[in-house]
Each structure stands twice: as structure tokens, then as C-alpha cells.
C-alpha positions in Angstrom: -6.3 32.6 22.2 -8.3 29.6 21.1 -12.0 30.2 22.1 -12.7 26.5 22.1 -10.3 26.2 25.1 -12.6 28.4 27.2 -16.0 26.7 26.8 -16.6 26.9 30.5 -16.4 30.7 30.5 -18.9 33.3 29.4 -18.6 36.1 26.8 -18.8 38.6 29.7 -15.6 37.0 31.1 -13.8 36.6 27.8 -14.9 39.8 26.0 -14.6 42.7 28.5 -15.9 44.9 29.6 -18.8 43.1 31.2 -22.1 44.5 30.0 -24.3 46.2 32.4 -27.9 44.9 32.7 -30.2 46.2 29.9 -32.5 49.1 30.5 -35.9 48.3 31.8 -37.5 49.3 28.4 -35.0 47.4 26.3 -36.3 45.3 23.4 -36.6 41.6 23.6 -33.5 41.2 21.3 -31.4 43.4 23.5 -32.4 41.5 26.6 -31.7 38.2 24.8 -28.2 39.3 23.7 -27.3 40.5 27.2 -28.5 37.2 28.7 -26.5 35.2 26.1 -23.3 37.0 27.2 -23.7 35.4 30.7 -24.1 31.8 29.5 -21.0 29.5 29.3 -19.8 29.1 25.7 -20.5 25.3 25.9 -24.1 26.0 26.6 -24.8 28.3 23.6 -27.2 26.7 21.1 -27.1 27.2 17.3 -29.9 29.7 17.6 -27.9 31.6 20.3 -24.9 31.7 18.0 -27.0 32.9 15.1 -28.3 35.8 17.2 -24.9 36.8 18.6 -23.3 36.7 15.1 -26.2 38.6 13.5 -25.7 41.3 16.2 -21.9 41.2 15.8 -21.3 40.4 19.4 -17.9 38.9 20.4 -17.3 37.5 17.0 -13.8 36.1 17.7 -15.5 33.8 20.2 -18.8 32.9 18.6 -17.7 32.4 15.0 -15.4 29.5 15.9 -18.3 27.8 17.7 -20.5 28.3 14.7 -17.9 27.1 12.2 -17.5 23.9 14.3 -21.2 23.2 13.8 -21.2 24.2 10.1 -18.3 22.0 9.2 -20.6 19.0 10.1 -23.9 20.4 8.9 -23.5 23.5 6.6 -27.2 24.1 6.2 -28.0 23.7 9.9 -31.4 25.2 10.8 -30.5 27.2 13.8 -33.9 28.9 14.3 -35.5 30.3 11.2 -34.7 28.1 8.2 -32.1 25.7 6.8 -28.8 27.6 6.3 -29.6 30.5 8.7 -26.5 30.0 10.8 -24.4 29.8 7.7 -25.8 33.0 6.2 -25.3 34.8 9.5 -21.7 33.6 9.6 -20.9 34.7 6.0 -22.5 38.1 6.7 -20.1 38.7 9.6 -17.7 41.6 8.7 -14.5 40.7 6.8 -12.6 42.2 9.7 -13.9 39.4 12.0 -12.9 36.7 9.5 -9.4 38.4 9.2 -8.8 37.4 12.8 -9.8 33.8 12.1 -8.2 33.1 8.7 -8.0 29.3 9.0 -11.6 29.0 10.0 -12.6 31.2 7.1 -10.7 29.0 4.8 -12.3 25.9 6.2 -15.8 27.4 5.8 -15.0 28.5 2.2 -14.1 24.9 1.5 -17.4 23.7 2.9 -19.4 26.3 0.9 -17.7 25.5 -2.4 -18.5 21.8 -1.9 -22.2 22.4 -1.4 -24.2 21.2 -4.4 -26.5 23.7 -6.2 -29.5 21.7 -5.2 -28.6 22.1 -1.6 -28.7 25.9 -1.7 -31.5 26.3 -4.2 -34.2 26.8 -1.5 -32.2 29.3 0.5 -33.7 32.9 0.7 -33.3 35.3 -2.1 -29.7 36.6 -2.3 -28.2 33.8 -0.2 -26.4 32.2 -3.2 -24.8 35.5 -4.0 -23.7 36.0 -0.3 -22.2 32.5 -0.2 -20.4 33.0 -3.5 -19.0 36.4 -2.3 -17.7 34.8 0.9 -16.3 31.8 -1.0 -14.5 34.2 -3.4 -12.5 35.9 -0.7 -8.8 34.9 -1.1 -7.5 32.2 1.2 -5.3 33.3 4.0 -1.6 33.1 3.3 0.0 30.0 4.7 
């Protein structure tokens, strides 16, 4: 299923089971993630995608949305700093990327094309994370 065909639906609809409301004493992050699951995919902002990816929520649906943005602007500042969405995406488990081999290949192409000067100001360890992701073998065609 192509998640980009379902932009009018929510993660609660696409990624069952629907989550129950968070507990009254839930953290801000937990309340935020629960709320994001109820927003149509088309309304998720880059910061929302970064949060969902970082929390490993519904990755088959949110990674394609993130990659769509990253192909145009790899070092997009989603919320914290330039490149934060990219780093969240490359930190997603390999098993999630295994479900999306073509998108992983496209993102690897973008990463390998980034000039060194573009990634020089990323947080410590970012260059290694990008290199590790880029070094994964391309999917068989």
C-alpha cells in the first residue's frame, strides 16, 4: 500500500489498532504522539514527522512523507536544527527501511550527494550516522 495515496486518513485509521487516549498523567511527548495519530497525513508538519519517526510510530506511513520532504530539502530544519528530520529518518530501524527499499535508495542518493560543508555543522556523530545509512546496500532491482 502506498501511504501517499491515503493522505486524507489518519495513522489511527491506517495503522491499527486505534490507540486509546493517553493516561491522565502521561508526559507531554506521549500526549503529543497520541494526538498526531489522529491528524490526517496531509496535515502532518515536518516537526510532527520528526517526532513520530523518533518515537518509531507507524514508520511505513511516516517515513515516505519525510523522504518526500528530504528529497527536496535534505537538511530541512523540522524543529530543533538543520538536518534534524534527516537524522531522525536515518536513525529509523533497518527493518523499517527494509519495507521501503526504493525510498531508502533514494534517500541514500541524496545523502551521498551532500557536500561536506553542508553537513559540517550537524551535531556530533551525525556525519557517521549519515555515512552508516548511506553504506547500506541498495535494494535488489
